[in-house]
C-alpha positions as CSV (number, residue, x, y, z in Angstrom):
1,X,18.7,-48.2,-13.5
2,X,22.2,-48.4,-12.1
3,X,25.2,-46.8,-13.6
4,X,28.5,-48.7,-13.9
5,X,30.2,-46.2,-11.5
6,X,27.6,-46.8,-8.8
7,X,27.8,-49.6,-6.3
8,X,25.1,-52.3,-6.7
9,X,22.0,-51.7,-4.7
10,X,22.4,-47.9,-4.6
11,X,19.2,-45.9,-4.6
12,X,19.2,-43.3,-7.2
13,X,16.5,-40.6,-6.8
14,X,14.4,-40.0,-9.9
15,X,14.2,-36.5,-11.4
16,X,10.9,-34.8,-10.7
17,X,8.4,-34.9,-13.5
18,X,7.8,-31.2,-13.7
19,X,10.4,-28.6,-12.7
20,X,9.3,-25.1,-12.0
21,X,11.5,-22.3,-13.2
22,X,10.8,-20.3,-10.0
23,X,11.3,-21.8,-6.6
24,X,8.2,-21.8,-4.3
25,X,9.0,-19.5,-1.4
26,X,7.0,-20.4,1.8
27,X,7.6,-19.0,5.2
28,X,9.7,-21.1,7.5
29,X,8.3,-22.8,10.6
30,X,6.2,-25.8,11.5
31,X,4.5,-27.6,8.6
32,X,1.8,-30.2,8.2
33,X,1.9,-32.1,4.9
34,X,4.4,-29.6,3.5
35,X,2.2,-26.5,4.2
36,X,3.0,-24.0,6.9
37,X,0.8,-24.3,10.0
38,X,-1.7,-21.4,10.4
39,X,-0.8,-19.7,7.1
40,X,-2.3,-19.4,3.7
41,X,-0.6,-21.7,1.3
42,X,-0.4,-19.2,-1.6
43,X,0.4,-15.9,0.2
44,X,2.0,-17.1,3.4
45,X,-0.1,-14.7,5.4
46,X,-1.5,-15.7,8.8
47,X,-5.0,-17.2,8.6
48,X,-7.8,-15.7,10.7
49,X,-7.6,-17.0,14.3
50,X,-3.9,-17.7,14.3
51,X,-2.6,-16.5,17.6
52,X,0.7,-15.5,16.1
53,X,-0.8,-13.2,13.5
54,X,-2.2,-10.5,15.7
55,X,0.6,-8.0,15.1
56,X,2.3,-5.7,17.5
57,X,0.3,-5.0,20.7
58,X,1.6,-1.5,20.6
59,X,0.6,-0.7,17.0
60,X,-2.9,0.3,18.0
61,X,-1.7,2.6,20.8
62,X,0.8,4.2,18.5
63,X,-1.9,4.8,15.8
64,X,-4.1,6.5,18.4
65,X,-1.2,8.7,19.6
66,X,-0.3,9.6,16.0
67,X,-4.0,10.5,15.2
68,X,-4.1,12.7,18.3
69,X,-0.9,14.4,17.1
70,X,-2.3,15.1,13.7
71,X,-5.4,16.6,15.2
72,X,-3.4,18.8,17.6
73,X,-0.7,20.1,15.2
74,X,-1.8,22.1,12.2
75,X,-0.1,23.5,9.2
76,X,0.6,26.8,10.9
77,X,2.2,25.0,13.9
78,X,4.5,23.1,11.6
79,X,5.5,26.3,9.8
80,X,6.2,28.0,13.1
81,X,8.3,25.0,14.3
82,X,10.3,24.9,11.1
83,X,11.0,28.7,11.2
84,X,12.2,28.3,14.8
85,X,14.4,25.4,13.8
86,X,15.9,27.3,10.8
87,X,16.4,30.3,13.1
88,X,18.4,28.3,15.5
89,X,20.4,26.8,12.7
90,X,21.3,30.2,11.4
91,X,22.2,31.3,14.9
92,X,24.9,28.5,15.1
93,X,23.0,25.7,16.7
94,X,24.8,22.7,15.0
95,X,22.1,20.2,16.0
96,X,19.4,22.3,14.4
97,X,21.6,22.9,11.4
98,X,22.2,19.2,11.0
99,X,18.4,18.5,11.2
100,X,17.6,21.2,8.6
101,X,20.3,20.1,6.2
102,X,19.4,16.4,6.6
103,X,15.7,17.0,5.8
104,X,16.4,19.4,2.9
105,X,19.5,18.0,1.3
106,X,19.4,14.4,2.5
107,X,21.8,12.6,4.7
108,X,25.5,13.0,3.7
109,X,27.2,10.1,2.1
110,X,30.5,9.1,3.8
111,X,33.4,9.8,1.4
112,X,35.1,6.5,2.2
113,X,31.9,4.7,0.9
114,X,32.1,6.6,-2.4
115,X,35.8,5.9,-2.7
116,X,35.2,2.2,-2.0
117,X,32.4,2.1,-4.7
118,X,34.7,3.8,-7.2
119,X,37.5,1.2,-6.5
120,X,35.1,-1.7,-6.8
121,X,33.8,-0.3,-10.1
122,X,37.4,0.1,-11.4
123,X,38.1,-3.6,-10.4
124,X,34.9,-4.7,-12.2
125,X,35.7,-2.8,-15.4
126,X,39.3,-4.2,-15.4
127,X,37.9,-7.8,-14.9
128,X,35.5,-7.4,-17.8
129,X,38.5,-6.9,-20.0
């Protein structure tokens, strides 16, 4: 199956019999027979007993601290804290004002980013003709 443009004896790979429209995405790392070691072939998740799949050692501690915080702080405490923060913002505390505005209005978008987006949109519209 050689072409006239190919040197004699060249090895030409044959096309695969079945081509999938979507590429198979598997996690990178060591593999045995094409499958990732210690991971499920379909989902890519760590299999039980895999020493690398234990997660963050601090996650359990953080969850316990978060649970203790939720038990200690009630709705009235949150309301009191927010009223104090708003009071400081009204009194001129710029850090408090920044926090109140960021959580109520959202983080401000830098104007130069908006201008760059508008310029890119204009270039795109011009290129489309």
